[in-house]
C-alpha positions, 0 to 999 in steps of 0.5 A, spaced: 253 083 591 260 086 587 267 085 591 273 089 589 279 085 590 285 089 591 293 086 590 291 082 585 298 080 583 298 077 590 297 070 591 291 070 596 288 075 591 288 071 586 286 065 590 281 069 592 278 071 585 278 064 583 274 062 588 269 068 587 269 067 580 267 059 581 261 061 586 259 066 581 260 072 585 261 078 581 269 081 582 272 087 580 280 086 580 285 092 581 292 092 581 297 097 580 299 093 574 293 092 571 292 086 566 286 087 561 279 087 564 282 090 570 282 096 574 288 100 575 289 102 583 295 104 587 293 104 594 299 107 596 296 114 593 289 112 592 289 113 585 283 110 581 279 108 588 274 112 586 273 109 580 274 102 582 269 102 588 264 105 584 258 100 584 262 096 589 260 094 596 265 089 599 272 090 598 278 085 600 283 090 602 291 090 603 295 094 608 298 101 605 298 106 611 299 112 606 293 111 602 288 109 607 285 116 608 284 116 600 280 109 601 277 111 607 274 117 603 272 113 597 269 107 600 263 111 604 257 106 602 261 100 602 258 094 606 264 090 608 271 091 608 276 085 609 283 087 611 288 082 610 293 085 616 298 081 620 298 076 626 304 081 628 299 086 631 296 081 636 303 078 638 308 083 637 309 090 640 307 096 635 311 100 638 317 097 637 316 092 631 315 096 624 311 091 621 306 091 627 306 098 626 304 099 619 298 094 620 295 096 626 295 103 623 291 101 618 286 097 623 285 103 626 283 107 621 279 102 619 276 101 625 275 108 627 272 110 621 265 107 622 265 102 616 263 095 616 270 092 617 273 084 619 281 084 620 284 078 618 291 077 622 294 071 618 301 069 621 307 066 617 305 065 610 307 059 607 309 062 601 315 066 605 319 059 604 319 061 596 325 065 598 329 059 599 328 057 592 334 059 588 339 056 594 335 049 594 335 048 586 342 051 585 346 049 592 341 044 596 341 049 602 337 054 606 341 059 610 338 062 616 340 066 621 336 063 626 334 057 623 330 055 630 325 060 629 318 057 630 312 059 626 305 056 624 306 057 616 299 058 613 297 056 606 294 062 602 288 059 599 286 058 607 287 065 608 282 066 601 277 061 604 277 065 610 275 072 605 271 069 601 266 066 607 266 073 610 265 076 605 260 072 602 256 072 609 257 078 611 259 075 618 265 077 624 264 085 623 268 089 627 272 082 629 279 080 628 280 074 626 287 070 627 289 065 622 295 060 622 296 053 619 295 047 624 302 046 627 308 050 629 315 048 625 322 051 626 325 053 619 329 047 620 323 043 620 320 046 614 327 045 610 326 037 612 319 037 610 321 040 603 327 035 603 323 029 604 318 032 599 323 034 593 327 027 595 334 030 596 338 032 602 338 040 603 342 042 608 341 048 613 347 053 614 346 058 620 349 064 618 351 071 622 345 077 622 351 081 618 350 076 613 343 075 612 342 083 612 347 083 606 344 077 602 337 080 603 333 080 597 333 087 593 326 089 594 327 088 602 329 094 605 334 094 610 329 096 616 325 092 614 330 086 614 332 088 621 325 088 623 325 080 620 330 079 623 328 081 630 322 077 629 326 071 628 330 072 634 323 073 638 321 066 635 327 062 637 325 055 641 318 059 642 312 055 639 308 059 635 301 060 636 296 056 633 289 057 632 283 053 629 280 060 626 280 057 619 276 051 621 271 055 625 270 060 619 270 055 613 268 048 616 275 046 613 281 044 617 287 048 615 292 045 610 298 043 613 305 045 611 306 038 607 300 040 603 303 047 602 309 043 599 305 038 595 302 044 592 308 048 590 314 043 589 314 044 582 317 051 584 323 048 588 325 044 582 321 037 583 321 034 577 314 033 574 309 027 574 
């Protein structure tokens, strides 16, 4: 069995690569920005897929609608595709939510292709809070238009653990697995956990939607930011879905947000030791 892992610069992929390698599973690593020993694949165009898939029978695939037709053409003969999709497909309306729509487009194409497929639908990544690193480090503040929006943040290692279990066992074919962390937390509560771990107060500053758009990270287009803000608004005061799928698949309970913070506290400026 050889597994092609796409999106190698991402944290889920890196965790999965480490897990598969440690288990002795042959891995081929693909990225649009490959490092030595990796293969170049551009999921947006399909460039490099044919060569990357040669001799591969299982794939971890990231969502990229523009390249899915090229992937399907190159992937004939693959025994199992595990797609990293999004909880938004099941929880929000793809007709009005562009994030749900792009993931659903790839889900539908894979399921209609006849390839053996398992879809992973993780909820909010705990790593999303890394967007607060600079403001926490420099000003001990977090700005949010909707600080009471609730999510059940999931540790990237739990997504990777589920992917490993499914890829190695060949199980859950034709299923969509909804993955979440073990508790629903508002942004305010997440900030409080960060403050406790860092040993200093962090203020939550509620800002206007307009300011959130103006100060968004440069890599997030305005229309995507609008969708993210709409999702936050939808989740205000609404407890987030919590599932036990991580434990059901892997045998270990999902890591909570406190564990994620402990694993990443240095990135937020915590002293070493």
